[in-house]
C-alpha positions as CSV (number, residue, x, y, z in Angstrom):
1,X,-22.4,-3.2,29.3
2,X,-24.1,-2.5,26.0
3,X,-25.4,-5.1,23.7
4,X,-23.3,-7.1,21.3
5,X,-25.3,-8.0,18.2
6,X,-26.0,-11.8,18.2
7,X,-25.8,-13.9,15.1
8,X,-28.3,-16.4,14.0
9,X,-25.8,-19.3,13.9
10,X,-26.2,-21.6,16.8
11,X,-22.9,-20.8,18.7
12,X,-22.8,-19.6,22.1
13,X,-20.8,-17.8,24.8
14,X,-19.9,-20.3,27.5
15,X,-17.7,-18.4,29.9
16,X,-17.3,-15.0,31.5
17,X,-14.3,-14.7,33.9
18,X,-14.1,-11.7,36.1
19,X,-10.5,-10.9,37.2
20,X,-9.0,-8.9,40.1
21,X,-9.5,-5.4,38.5
22,X,-11.8,-3.8,35.8
23,X,-8.8,-3.5,33.5
24,X,-8.4,-7.3,33.6
25,X,-12.0,-8.0,32.6
26,X,-11.7,-11.0,30.3
27,X,-14.6,-12.3,28.2
28,X,-13.7,-15.3,26.2
29,X,-16.0,-16.6,23.5
30,X,-15.9,-20.3,23.0
31,X,-18.3,-21.6,20.4
32,X,-19.8,-25.1,19.8
33,X,-23.0,-26.4,18.3
34,X,-25.8,-25.7,20.6
35,X,-29.1,-27.3,20.7
36,X,-30.8,-23.9,21.6
37,X,-29.8,-20.3,20.7
38,X,-29.8,-19.0,24.3
39,X,-26.3,-18.4,25.6
40,X,-25.4,-19.9,29.0
41,X,-22.8,-18.2,30.9
42,X,-20.7,-19.6,33.8
43,X,-19.2,-16.9,36.0
44,X,-16.0,-17.5,37.9
45,X,-15.7,-15.4,41.2
46,X,-12.8,-17.7,42.5
47,X,-9.8,-15.3,42.6
48,X,-7.3,-18.0,42.9
49,X,-8.8,-20.0,39.9
50,X,-8.8,-16.9,37.9
51,X,-5.2,-16.1,38.7
52,X,-4.1,-19.6,37.6
53,X,-6.1,-19.2,34.2
54,X,-4.2,-16.0,33.7
55,X,-0.8,-17.7,34.1
56,X,-0.2,-15.7,37.4
57,X,-0.3,-18.9,39.6
58,X,-2.3,-19.5,42.7
59,X,-0.9,-19.2,46.3
60,X,2.3,-21.3,46.4
61,X,2.1,-22.0,42.6
62,X,4.5,-20.6,40.0
63,X,3.1,-18.6,37.0
64,X,3.0,-20.5,33.8
65,X,5.3,-18.7,31.4
66,X,4.4,-19.0,27.7
67,X,6.9,-18.3,25.0
68,X,4.9,-17.3,21.9
69,X,6.1,-17.6,18.2
70,X,3.8,-15.6,15.8
71,X,4.3,-16.4,12.0
72,X,3.0,-13.7,9.7
73,X,3.4,-12.5,6.0
74,X,2.8,-8.8,6.9
75,X,4.5,-6.8,9.6
76,X,5.6,-3.1,9.7
77,X,6.8,-1.6,7.6
78,X,5.3,-3.9,5.0
79,X,1.6,-4.0,5.7
80,X,-1.2,-4.0,3.2
81,X,-4.2,-5.4,4.9
82,X,-6.1,-5.9,8.1
83,X,-4.0,-9.1,9.1
84,X,-0.8,-7.2,9.2
85,X,-2.4,-4.5,11.4
86,X,-3.7,-7.2,13.7
87,X,-0.4,-8.9,14.1
88,X,1.4,-5.7,14.8
89,X,-0.8,-4.7,17.7
90,X,-1.4,-8.2,19.0
91,X,2.4,-8.8,19.2
92,X,2.9,-5.5,21.1
93,X,0.3,-6.1,23.6
94,X,1.2,-9.9,24.1
95,X,4.7,-8.7,24.7
96,X,3.6,-6.8,27.8
97,X,2.4,-10.2,29.2
98,X,4.8,-12.8,27.9
99,X,7.9,-13.3,25.6
100,X,7.0,-13.0,21.9
101,X,8.9,-13.6,18.7
102,X,7.5,-12.6,15.3
103,X,8.8,-14.2,12.1
104,X,7.7,-12.4,9.1
105,X,8.4,-12.2,5.3
106,X,10.9,-9.3,5.2
107,X,14.2,-8.1,6.4
108,X,13.3,-6.9,10.0
109,X,15.8,-7.7,12.8
110,X,14.9,-5.9,16.1
111,X,14.4,-6.6,19.8
112,X,12.2,-4.3,22.1
113,X,11.7,-5.6,25.6
114,X,10.0,-9.0,25.4
115,X,9.3,-8.7,21.6
116,X,11.6,-9.9,19.1
117,X,11.0,-9.6,15.3
118,X,12.9,-11.6,12.7
119,X,12.5,-11.1,8.9
120,X,13.0,-14.0,6.4
121,X,13.5,-12.8,2.9
122,X,11.6,-14.9,0.3
123,X,14.0,-16.6,-2.1
124,X,13.3,-16.2,-5.9
125,X,15.7,-18.8,-7.1
126,X,13.4,-21.9,-6.6
127,X,10.6,-20.2,-8.4
128,X,12.3,-18.1,-11.1
129,X,10.9,-20.1,-14.1
130,X,7.5,-20.9,-12.5
131,X,4.4,-20.2,-14.5
132,X,2.5,-16.9,-13.6
133,X,0.6,-17.2,-10.4
134,X,2.8,-20.0,-9.0
135,X,5.6,-17.8,-7.6
136,X,3.7,-16.3,-4.7
137,X,2.5,-19.6,-3.1
138,X,5.7,-21.3,-3.9
139,X,7.8,-18.5,-2.4
140,X,5.5,-18.6,0.7
141,X,6.2,-22.3,1.3
142,X,9.9,-21.7,0.7
143,X,9.8,-19.0,3.5
144,X,8.0,-21.3,5.7
145,X,10.8,-23.9,5.4
146,X,13.1,-21.1,6.7
147,X,10.7,-20.3,9.6
148,X,10.8,-23.9,10.8
149,X,14.5,-24.6,9.9
150,X,16.1,-21.8,11.9
151,X,15.6,-23.4,15.4
152,X,13.2,-21.8,17.9
153,X,12.5,-21.4,21.6
154,X,8.8,-21.4,21.9
155,X,5.8,-23.2,23.7
156,X,3.1,-22.3,21.1
157,X,3.1,-21.4,17.4
158,X,0.5,-19.1,16.2
159,X,-0.1,-18.5,12.3
160,X,-1.7,-15.6,10.5
161,X,-3.1,-16.0,7.0
162,X,-2.4,-19.1,4.8
163,X,0.9,-17.7,3.7
164,X,2.4,-19.0,7.0
165,X,0.4,-22.0,7.6
166,X,2.9,-24.4,6.3
167,X,5.4,-23.0,8.8
168,X,2.9,-23.7,11.5
169,X,2.4,-27.3,10.4
170,X,6.2,-28.0,10.1
171,X,6.6,-26.4,13.7
172,X,3.9,-28.6,15.1
173,X,5.4,-31.8,13.7
174,X,9.1,-31.1,14.2
175,X,9.0,-29.3,17.6
176,X,5.8,-30.8,19.1
177,X,4.2,-27.4,19.8
178,X,0.5,-26.6,20.0
179,X,-0.7,-25.0,16.6
180,X,-2.9,-21.9,16.8
181,X,-4.4,-20.4,13.6
182,X,-6.2,-17.2,13.5
183,X,-8.7,-17.1,10.5
184,X,-8.6,-13.7,8.9
185,X,-10.3,-15.1,5.8
186,X,-11.1,-18.5,4.2
187,X,-9.8,-19.5,0.8
188,X,-13.2,-21.4,-0.3
189,X,-15.0,-18.1,0.2
190,X,-12.5,-16.1,-2.0
191,X,-12.9,-17.8,-5.5
192,X,-11.8,-14.6,-7.3
193,X,-8.2,-15.3,-6.0
194,X,-7.9,-17.6,-9.0
195,X,-7.6,-14.5,-11.1
196,X,-4.5,-13.7,-9.3
197,X,-2.9,-17.2,-8.6
198,X,-4.4,-19.5,-11.2
199,X,-3.8,-23.1,-10.0
200,X,-1.8,-21.6,-7.2
201,X,-5.1,-20.9,-5.6
202,X,-5.7,-24.6,-5.3
203,X,-2.5,-25.0,-3.5
204,X,-3.3,-22.2,-1.1
205,X,-6.7,-23.8,-0.4
206,X,-5.0,-27.2,0.2
207,X,-2.5,-25.6,2.7
208,X,-5.3,-23.8,4.6
209,X,-7.4,-26.9,4.8
210,X,-4.7,-29.2,6.0
211,X,-3.5,-26.7,8.7
212,X,-7.0,-25.9,10.0
213,X,-7.9,-29.5,10.4
214,X,-4.8,-30.4,12.3
215,X,-4.7,-27.1,14.4
216,X,-5.0,-27.4,18.2
217,X,-6.7,-24.1,18.4
218,X,-8.6,-21.9,15.8
219,X,-9.2,-18.4,16.5
220,X,-12.2,-17.0,14.5
221,X,-12.4,-13.2,14.3
222,X,-16.2,-13.2,14.3
223,X,-19.1,-15.5,15.0
224,X,-19.8,-15.7,11.2
225,X,-16.3,-16.9,10.7
226,X,-16.7,-19.6,13.3
227,X,-19.7,-20.8,11.6
228,X,-17.9,-20.8,8.2
229,X,-15.0,-22.9,9.6
230,X,-17.3,-25.4,11.3
231,X,-19.2,-25.7,7.9
232,X,-16.4,-25.8,5.5
233,X,-13.8,-27.9,7.3
234,X,-13.5,-31.2,9.2
235,X,-12.5,-29.4,12.6
236,X,-13.5,-30.3,16.1
237,X,-15.9,-27.5,17.1
238,X,-14.2,-27.5,20.6
239,X,-11.0,-26.1,19.0
240,X,-12.9,-23.0,17.7
241,X,-12.6,-19.8,19.9
242,X,-14.0,-16.5,18.7
243,X,-11.7,-13.6,19.6
244,X,-12.4,-10.5,17.5
245,X,-9.9,-8.1,16.1
246,X,-8.9,-5.1,18.1
247,X,-7.9,-1.5,17.6
248,X,-5.6,0.9,19.3
249,X,-7.9,3.8,20.3
250,X,-5.0,6.1,21.1
251,X,-3.7,5.9,17.5
252,X,-7.0,5.6,15.9
253,X,-8.9,8.7,17.1
254,X,-10.1,12.0,15.4
255,X,-7.1,13.7,14.1
256,X,-8.2,16.4,11.5
257,X,-5.3,17.6,9.2
258,X,-6.6,20.3,6.7
259,X,-3.1,20.1,4.8
260,X,-3.9,16.4,4.0
261,X,-7.1,17.5,2.1
262,X,-5.1,20.1,0.3
263,X,-2.6,17.6,-0.7
264,X,-5.1,15.4,-2.4
265,X,-7.4,18.2,-3.9
266,X,-10.3,17.5,-1.5
267,X,-12.7,20.4,-1.1
268,X,-13.0,21.0,2.7
269,X,-16.3,22.8,2.1
270,X,-18.0,19.7,0.5
271,X,-18.7,16.5,2.4
272,X,-17.1,13.3,1.1
273,X,-17.6,9.6,1.2
274,X,-14.4,7.6,1.8
275,X,-13.3,4.2,0.7
276,X,-10.0,2.7,2.0
277,X,-8.8,-0.8,0.8
278,X,-7.1,-2.8,-1.7
279,X,-8.4,-3.1,-5.4
280,X,-9.8,-6.6,-5.1
281,X,-13.1,-8.3,-5.8
282,X,-13.5,-8.9,-2.2
283,X,-13.7,-5.3,-1.1
284,X,-16.6,-4.6,-3.5
285,X,-15.1,-1.3,-4.9
286,X,-16.9,-1.6,-8.2
287,X,-20.3,-1.6,-6.4
288,X,-19.5,1.7,-4.7
289,X,-18.4,3.0,-8.2
290,X,-21.7,1.9,-9.5
291,X,-23.4,3.8,-6.6
292,X,-21.6,7.2,-7.2
293,X,-24.1,8.4,-10.0
294,X,-26.9,8.1,-7.5
295,X,-25.1,10.2,-4.8
296,X,-26.2,13.8,-4.1
297,X,-24.6,16.3,-6.4
298,X,-22.4,18.1,-3.9
299,X,-20.8,14.9,-2.4
300,X,-17.3,14.1,-3.1
301,X,-15.9,10.5,-3.3
302,X,-12.3,9.9,-2.1
303,X,-11.0,6.5,-3.1
304,X,-8.0,5.4,-1.2
305,X,-7.4,2.3,-3.2
306,X,-4.2,0.4,-4.2
307,X,-2.4,-2.8,-4.4
308,X,-4.6,-4.3,-7.3
309,X,-4.7,-8.1,-7.3
310,X,-3.9,-8.0,-11.0
311,X,-2.7,-5.4,-13.7
312,X,-6.2,-6.1,-15.5
313,X,-8.1,-5.3,-12.3
314,X,-6.0,-2.1,-11.9
315,X,-6.9,-1.0,-15.5
316,X,-10.5,-1.9,-14.9
317,X,-10.9,0.3,-11.9
318,X,-8.8,3.1,-13.5
319,X,-11.1,3.3,-16.4
320,X,-14.2,3.3,-14.2
321,X,-12.8,6.0,-12.2
322,X,-12.0,8.0,-15.2
323,X,-15.6,7.6,-16.5
324,X,-17.0,8.9,-13.3
325,X,-14.5,11.9,-13.2
326,X,-16.0,12.9,-16.7
327,X,-19.4,12.9,-15.3
328,X,-19.1,14.8,-12.0
329,X,-16.6,16.8,-9.9
330,X,-15.1,15.7,-6.7
331,X,-14.1,12.0,-7.5
332,X,-10.7,11.7,-6.1
333,X,-8.5,8.6,-6.5
334,X,-5.4,8.0,-4.3
335,X,-3.9,5.0,-6.1
336,X,-1.3,4.1,-3.5
337,X,-1.3,2.7,0.0
338,X,-0.9,5.7,2.2
339,X,0.8,6.1,5.6
340,X,-1.4,5.5,8.6
341,X,-1.4,9.1,9.9
342,X,-2.8,10.0,6.3
343,X,-5.5,7.4,6.4
344,X,-6.6,8.6,10.0
345,X,-6.7,12.2,8.7
346,X,-8.9,11.1,5.8
347,X,-11.3,9.1,8.2
348,X,-11.4,12.2,10.5
349,X,-12.5,14.5,7.8
350,X,-14.9,12.1,6.0
351,X,-18.6,12.6,6.3
352,X,-19.2,8.8,5.9
353,X,-17.1,5.6,5.4
354,X,-18.2,3.1,2.9
355,X,-17.3,-0.6,3.1
356,X,-19.1,-2.4,0.2
357,X,-17.3,-5.7,0.6
358,X,-18.9,-8.9,-0.7
359,X,-16.8,-10.9,1.7
360,X,-15.4,-9.6,5.0
361,X,-14.8,-12.2,8.0
362,X,-14.4,-9.3,10.4
363,X,-14.0,-5.9,8.8
364,X,-11.3,-4.1,10.8
365,X,-11.4,-1.1,8.4
366,X,-14.9,-0.3,9.9
367,X,-13.4,-0.2,13.4
368,X,-10.7,2.1,12.2
369,X,-13.5,4.6,10.9
370,X,-15.6,4.3,13.9
371,X,-12.6,5.0,16.2
372,X,-12.2,8.3,14.2
373,X,-15.9,9.1,14.9
374,X,-16.9,8.5,11.3
375,X,-20.4,6.7,10.7
376,X,-20.2,3.7,8.5
377,X,-22.3,2.5,5.6
378,X,-21.4,-1.2,4.8
379,X,-22.6,-4.3,3.3
380,X,-24.3,-6.8,5.6
381,X,-21.8,-9.8,5.2
382,X,-19.5,-11.9,7.2
383,X,-18.5,-10.3,10.6
384,X,-19.6,-6.7,9.7
385,X,-23.1,-6.9,11.4
386,X,-21.3,-7.8,14.6
387,X,-19.4,-4.5,14.4
388,X,-21.7,-1.9,12.8
389,X,-25.1,-1.3,14.6
390,X,-27.8,-0.2,12.2
391,X,-29.2,3.2,13.2
392,X,-26.7,3.7,15.9
393,X,-23.2,3.6,14.3
394,X,-24.2,3.6,10.6
395,X,-26.3,1.6,8.2
396,X,-26.0,-2.0,6.7
397,X,-27.1,-2.9,3.2
398,X,-27.8,-6.4,2.2
399,X,-26.0,-7.3,-1.0
400,X,-28.2,-10.6,-1.6
401,X,-25.2,-12.6,-2.7
402,X,-25.4,-15.6,-4.9
403,X,-25.1,-19.0,-3.2
404,X,-22.5,-20.2,-5.6
405,X,-19.1,-18.8,-6.6
406,X,-18.1,-16.0,-7.4
407,X,-20.6,-14.9,-4.6
408,X,-21.5,-11.6,-6.3
409,X,-24.7,-9.6,-5.7
410,X,-27.6,-11.2,-7.6
411,X,-29.0,-7.7,-8.3
412,X,-25.9,-5.4,-8.5
413,X,-27.7,-2.3,-9.7
414,X,-30.2,-2.6,-6.7
415,X,-27.3,-3.1,-4.4
416,X,-25.6,0.0,-5.8
417,X,-28.8,2.1,-5.4
418,X,-29.3,1.0,-1.9
419,X,-25.8,1.8,-0.9
420,X,-26.3,5.3,-2.4
421,X,-29.6,5.7,-0.5
422,X,-27.9,5.0,2.8
423,X,-25.0,7.3,2.0
424,X,-27.3,10.1,1.0
425,X,-29.1,9.9,4.2
426,X,-25.9,10.7,6.1
427,X,-24.6,13.1,3.6
428,X,-27.8,15.2,4.2
429,X,-27.8,15.3,7.9
430,X,-24.7,16.6,9.7
431,X,-26.3,16.2,13.1
432,X,-27.0,12.5,12.4
433,X,-23.3,12.0,11.3
434,X,-22.0,13.5,14.5
435,X,-24.3,11.4,16.7
436,X,-23.5,8.2,15.0
437,X,-19.8,9.0,14.8
438,X,-19.8,9.6,18.6
439,X,-21.7,6.3,19.2
440,X,-19.3,4.5,17.0
441,X,-16.3,5.6,19.0
442,X,-18.0,4.7,22.3
443,X,-18.7,1.1,20.9
444,X,-15.0,0.7,19.8
445,X,-13.7,1.7,23.2
446,X,-16.1,-0.6,25.0
447,X,-15.6,-3.9,23.2
448,X,-12.4,-3.9,21.0
449,X,-9.3,-2.8,23.1
450,X,-6.1,-4.8,22.4
451,X,-5.5,-5.3,26.0
452,X,-8.5,-7.5,26.4
453,X,-7.9,-9.3,23.1
454,X,-4.3,-10.1,24.1
455,X,-5.4,-11.5,27.5
456,X,-8.0,-13.7,25.7
457,X,-5.3,-15.0,23.3
458,X,-2.8,-15.7,26.2
459,X,-5.5,-17.5,28.0
460,X,-6.1,-19.9,25.0
461,X,-2.2,-20.4,24.7
462,X,-2.1,-21.3,28.3
463,X,-5.0,-23.8,28.1
464,X,-3.4,-25.6,25.0
465,X,0.1,-25.7,26.7
466,X,-1.4,-27.2,29.8
467,X,-3.3,-29.8,27.8
468,X,-0.1,-30.5,25.7
469,X,1.9,-31.0,28.8
470,X,-0.6,-33.2,30.3
471,X,-0.7,-35.5,27.2
472,X,3.2,-35.7,27.2
473,X,3.1,-36.8,30.9
474,X,0.9,-39.8,30.1
């Protein structure tokens, strides 16, 4: 197996379990403070022990069935970020292994095999007169009450994003279920959310802190995120498990569509830099806009950017794009969240993908680009250095962030120029782009399949349920 970039934090892999077939290869990362940086791996070749850990049961032993309840803000067709994509594919793969119910903010009501999806529409009545910024967090808490108040049949509850955390807390207390939380981002590291929520940001931060510190299992999507959780919250390090995001390599693959380029006025004869993401401080879009004047003259820039955090932010980006369009041709803004197949076509034609984020716990968007054989230029923050291998699948640029809020680059002009230099290197070399694109695809296929990630997640559920049952028996 190829190398996985290590992080400087003192966390380590502690187990590698080899199952009956190669398809069942299961690597679980469990992290805890280590006195030395060298990872120690204990390898299990005991087939019966491995079968029991998978819930298959040993000889003469019944399998351990786990009924999973997933709580999420986003779920198809209402997805605007990486967390929603994560839950969609995790639920699908888990349902191949065990019964799964998804409760989401929406109107869905469907059953497909072992997967049931139920939407809960947020009620506006309780918050109709609330000050600006309060409605979103208060509606989230209201929906969480409905999540817990409808009764359930589950053995474990698993929350995604702070919007659902209160529902997980209620479920843990009222139904006595083990509580699992996947950390897709952390509120203390997103101070710009105050622009959107005002003092509602203090409420979301309190909900997150309360939930993480009472969770039975915390899934961090990267080693960097695991270190942040341990540093920022009073959590038992033994509860923290690193399981990365995954990607469906059949869905996300090179699918060129020249008609898509025509639709958006993209010149197929000129290379383009692609950005895909929300208009939020976190995604660093303004730093890419600052880099555009330094790009080679024939480069196009395609900005697939919608869902601004605030109207003021939308106007700010709109004005910046308009100024660039007056200065050069080929600056194309797609101001809406486009369908998945359109995004895949845009990835497939792009010369290079740019992720200039100033905070990115994992960076699923980079996996999507790599799966479509597109090289990546990204900021070296959060979990991105665990995905993008410099010189192999793209380039990383250090933003030199401030150590205090709002965690912006100390020298933004220098950051913009260095982003442009890395982008120009790829724009000028088609052979380099092809080589890095192929290597990026290979890396995604090797390390980020949803099947392996679902197996790791189920193994965590099983361990927590066994521990919970043992405590009840005392």
